[in-house]
N, C-alpha and C positions, 0 to 999 in steps of 0.2 A: 225445278228439277234440273240437274246438270247431267251432262253426258256420262260422267263418271263421278260418283260422290261417295262420301264415307257414311256408312250405316253401322254404327257401333264399331265392330272389329273387322269390317269388310269393305271392299270397294265394289261398286256396281257399274258395269259398262252399259251404256244406253245408245241406241241408234239415234243420231241427231236429226234424222229425217222424220222419225216417227215417235221418238221418245220411248220406244220399246226396250225393255230390259233384255240385254243380250247374254250377260254372264255375271257371276259374282266371284270375288276373289278375297280370300282371307288375308288380313294384314299380318305381316311378320313382326315379331317383337325384337328387342335389342339382342337377346341371346341368340336367336335364329340368324340375325344379321351377322353377328360375330362368328358364328359357326360357318356361315357361307364364305366369309372372308378367309378364314383359316383353311377351309377345304380348297379354295381357289388358289391360295398362296402355295399350298403343298403341291398341287397339280402343276403349277408353273415350273417347278424345279425339273420336272421330266420334259415338259413341253419345250423349254429353252434349249434342250439338247437335241431336239429334232432339227435337222438342217433347214435353213431358211427356204431354199427352193422347194423342199417337201412340204413345209408349212404352206407355201404358196399354192401348191397343187391341191391342197384341201380346200382352199378358197375357190378354186375352179370347180370343184364338185358342188359346193354350195351354190355357185352361180348357175350351174346347169340345172340343178333341181328347181331353182326359182324360175329360170327361163321357161322350163317345161310346163310350169304351172302358173304362168303370168296372169292369165284370166282369172283363175281361182283366187290368187293373192290380191289382184286388183279389186275384185268384188269385196273382199274382206276389208280392204282399206276404205272403200266406199261405204260399206255398212257401218264401220265403227267410227270413222272420223268425218264422213260426209263429203269426201272428194268426189267430183264427177268421175264416172267409171273410166273414161278415157284417160283421165289424169291419174287415177289409181293404178291402172295398168302401166302408164308411162313411168310411174315411180318404181315399179318392179323392174322394168328394163333399165332404168337409171341405176338401181341398186346392183344389177348384174354387171353393169359397166364398171362400177367401183370395184367390185370383187375381182374382176378380170384384170383391171389395172394393177391393183395391189398384189395380186398373185405374182405378177412379173417383178414386183419390188423384191421378192425373195431372191432373185438373181442379182439384185443391185444393192445388196447390203454391203457396200464396199467401204474400205478404208483407204489410207494412203501409205505408200512407202516414201520416206523423206530422207534425203542424204544427211548423214550425221557429219558434224565437223570433227568427230573423233575417229581416228583410224581404227578399223577393226570393230566398229559398232554398227549394227543393223537397226534402223529405227522405222517403226511403222505405227499406224493407228487402226483401231477396229471399233465397230459399233456393237454394243451389247444391250439386251433388253433391260428395262427398268426393274421389272418384276411383276407385281400385281397392280393393276390400275383401276380406278373407279370411272365409270362412264354414266353420265346422266343425260338423258335425251328427252326431247319434246314430243308433242302429239301431232304437230302439223305436218311433219315429214316423218311418219312413224317407222318407216323401214330404211329409207336411204340414209338418214342421218345416223342411226345406230350403226349401219354398215360402214359408212365412210369414217367412223371413229374406230369400230372394232377391227376392220380389215387390216389397217396398218399396225394396230397394236398386236394383233395375232401373228402377222407375218414377221414382225420384229421379235417375237418370242415371249411376249407378255401373256399373262392370264388376266381375265376381266371380271369385275363385279359390276353388274349393270342394273341401274335403276331407270326403267322406262317411265314415261308419263302415265298417270292413272287413266287418261282417256284412251289409251291405245294398248291395253293389256292383253286383249285377245290376239292382236297382231304379234305382240312381243312373245307371248307364250307359244304361239305357233312357230315363231322363228327359232325359239329354243329347241323345239322338237325337230326342226329342219337341221339344226347344227348336229344333233345326235344322229339323225339319219345319214348325214354326210360323212360321219365317222370322226367328228371332233371328239377327242378324249374327254371323259367325264370331268366336270368341274373346271375345265379351262375357261368356260364362261358360265357364271351363275347369275341368276336374275333375282332382284329384290323387289317384292311387292310390299312397300312400306311407306310410312310417312316421310316426306322429304327432309324435314329438319333432323329427324332421327338418323337418317342415312348420312347426312352431312356431318353430324356429330361423330358417327362411327368412323367415317373416312378420316376425319381430323385426328381422332384419338388413336387409331390403329396403325402401328408402325409398319405393318405389312402392306399398307396402301402407299405406293410410291408416287402416284400422280393421279390427278382427277381432270377429266375433260367434260365440259358442260356446254349445252346449248339451251337457251331459254331467255327469259326476261332479264333485263339489266339489273333490276332490283334484286332478283333472286341470285343472279350470278355474283353480284357484289357481296351479298350476305354470305354465300358459300365461301368466297375468297377470304373474307374476314375470319370465318371459322377455321379455315385451313392454314392461315398465315402463321399462327404461333409455332407450328411444327415445320414450317417451311416447305410444305408439300407443293411439288410442281403443279401448276394450275393453268388450264387453257379454257377460255370462255369465249363463245360466240353468242352475242346477245342482240339487243334491239337495233332497229333501223328506222330512219325517217327519210326515205330516199328521194332525192330530187330528180326531176325530169325536165330539162330545159329545151324549149322550143324556140329556135332562132328564126329570123325572118325568112330564111331560105329553106326552111325545113320541108320535107315531104309530109304534109299534114295528114294525108290519108293513112300512110304507113305508120306515122307516129301514133295516131289514134288507135290503130290496131295493136300496136305494141304496148300502149297504156292499158288496154283491156287485158292482154295476155300477161303483162307484168304487174298489173295492179289489182285485177279482179278474179283471176283464176284462183281456185281454192278459197273463194270468198275473201280474197285479200289477206289470208292468214299465212303470210310468208314474211320472214325478216327482211328479205330483199325486195319486197313489193313496192311498186311506185306509189307514192303518197302525195308529194307536192309537185305540182305541174307549173313551172314558170314559163309564161308565154309573152313574147315580145309584143309591145303596143301595136305595131304595124299590122299584125295578123291576129290580134286577140279575138276580135268578134268572129272572124272567119273560122278560127280554130274552135272557139267555144261552140259555135253552131254545128260544126262537123263532129265534135265530140258528143254532143247530145244525139245527133243522128246515129252515130256509132252505137251509143248506149241503147238506143231504141231497138237495135238488132241483137242485143245480148239477152239470151234467154235464161231466166232464173227458174229452176224447177227441180224435180226429184233427181238426184245424182245418177240414178240408173237409167234415166231417159236419154236417148242419144242426142236429142235436140238441146238438152240443158248444157249451158256453158258454166253456170254457177249453181252450186248446191247450198246446203245450209251451213251456218257457222257451227262450231263444234258443240256448244252447250249453252245453258241458260246464262251462266256467268258471262260468257263471251258476248252473247246477244245483248244482255243488259249493259255491258260496258260500251259496246258500239253505239247503242241507242243514247246513252248518256253523253257521249262525245258529240253526237248530232245535235242534241239540245244545247250543249255548251257552245258549239259553233254558232248556232242561231242567236243565242243570247249575247255573243260578243260581236255581232254585226255581219257575219257571213250570210250569204243568201243561198239557200238550197234550190238549185235550178233543175235538178233531176233526182227522182227517187223519193219524193215526199210520201207517196202512197205505197203501202206494203201490200204484198199479194193477199188476195182474199179467197182464192180458190180453196177447195176442200183439202187438196194435197198439202197445202202450206200450213194448215191449222195444226197439223200434228208434229211440226218440227220447228227448228230454229232458223227460219228463212228471213233474210234481210235483202231488200232490193238495193242495188248499187246506188251510191249517193255521189252527186257532183255539186260542189260548192263554188260559188262565185264571190267576188269582193273579199277575198281572203288576204290578210297581211301576215307577214312573218312573225308578228308579235302575238298572234292568236294561238290559243291552245291547240287547235286543230293542225297548226303548222309546225308544232314543236314536239308533241307527244305521240308516241307510237300507238296507233289505234288497233292494229291487227284485225282489220275488217275491210269491207268493200267501200271505202270512203276516199274520194279524190278531192283535192283542193286546188283551185286555179288561183295563181298569183301573177299579177301583171308586172312587167318590167320594161324599162326603156333603155337602160344602160347595162351592158354586159358585165362590167366590173362590179357594179352594185349587185347584180344578180348572183355573181359568184360569192360575194360576201354574204348575202342572205342564204344561199345554199349551204354555206359552211357554218352559219350562225345557229347551230344546234349541237347537242351533246353527242349525237351519234355520227358514225362514219363508216357505214357498211357498203352501200351500193349507190350508183348514180348513172344518169344517162344524159347525153346531149344529142339533139337532132339538128344537124346542120350539114351543108355541103362545103362550108368554109374550113379548109384544112388548118389554117392558122388559128381559128377560133377553137377548133377541136383539140389541137395540141396545147393551147393555152389552158383549156379546160382540164385536160389530162394532167397537166403539171400542177394546177392550183386547187382542184377540187379535193376536199378532205374525205376520201373514201377509199376503202381497200379494193373495191371492185369498180371499174370504170367502163362504161359502154358508150360507143359512138354509133348512133343510128341503130340501136338494138334495145330489146327489153331489159329492164333493170334486174330481172330474175335470171338472166342467162349465165350459165357457168358450165365448165367441162371438167370431167373427173381428173384429168392429168394436169390441171392448172391449180395453183394455190388459191384458197378461198378464205376470206376473213376480213375483218374490219379494224378500224382504228378508233381512237377516242373512247367513248363509253360503250362502244360496240364490242371491243375486244380486250381481253386481259391475258397477259402471259407472253405476248410477242410471237407465239407459234401459229403458223397457218395450218389449216386443214386442207385435205385433198392434195393431189399431186405428190411428187417426191418429197415435198416439204413436210408432209404429214408424218413421215417416219421419224423426223428429228425430235418430235415431242416424246415419242415412245422409246427412245434409245439414249444411252449415254456413251461418251467416247472414252476409250482407253488408249493411252499412249504406251508403247512397248519399246524398250531398248534391249538389244541382245548383243553381248560381247561374243564375237565369232572367233 
């Protein structure tokens, strides 16, 4: 049983802690999808005429409604996707910060005045919305990711056809109600509860869809890109990660271990920016390994509503089985599981998809566990002696999202910053750290389209530039 699965013509949402059925949702057909796109495109014509600062003020109303109900919303995130309650509430506050930042972008929809070489000509540029855009979002960050895509799209004057992940439809449906309550005009955002390939085909074929932004697996993102390519649809994709964490000889080991837990194990490791590969220098390898095990011994796996729990369940049966299969592959390839062999046997754990964090020793970069994204609470230790070789191994994967180095050596840190192949770089910080006003995204197989999310960069994806010449 999965947390959300298809039963004939419906999707069923299930609590990953208990496998209890939470809600059922009828699937939309092709005709209904096309009708949604048409209605959203019609609404955009009116929305684009609303001044950008006023569009931004509506985002502030949405932010206030969310902030006032942060505990309620946080509990819903915990119930539907299994995040620990503190992390569910934190996601709500993070969502609020995105809304408030992008509300201000309504006042920064600027162009340029540029001197013309022709006398009597006034030349300037302006940004305009694309029109109607498709938004496809994942379940692991079920509110903040939709918001950090929707907010810049809306403030730029676009309308949105949104396909959320099937595992988070209760959250998504509730957010649609919140948009209505805040006063967003009808059909500016419409939600599709439909099969993914059907939605991709509709976006590819319908001329009213001007761009598509996607967050999810690399395989799915590449498939969507291929479907959209014949029509030349603008496409933005943020996809997988296999993020390195380098421990240099002078590292603060205690702090590094804490940041590996927060960056690799919160949300049960189900983050694209999660720490996965831990490169540790020979000179401190055994000391670090022992300290990491001691740190893991203080990490509590439990029901996500319990205050003591640091890690809750993974999202569904499919995710559970995938993680377990990677554990067995790692063993078969020669890695040694030094923490997490036993799974929880308590009664609370039997009703959900709980996996104890795993720490592997004797891992090499050639192993599957060091190359493929697991999306679970699995950490791999890789020993190194030469920093140059460590950098090569860190880069020897298809992904390029996030990375971390722990060192007090500024020269090593700057060399790492220059040479590591990742869109996000952290020095003495968790690999998951980001801020709303800074650009977010990856390179290589992690990102498609060249457009960054978050920060002022996000607006660029949702606008086109118009150059104007005026004879005065």
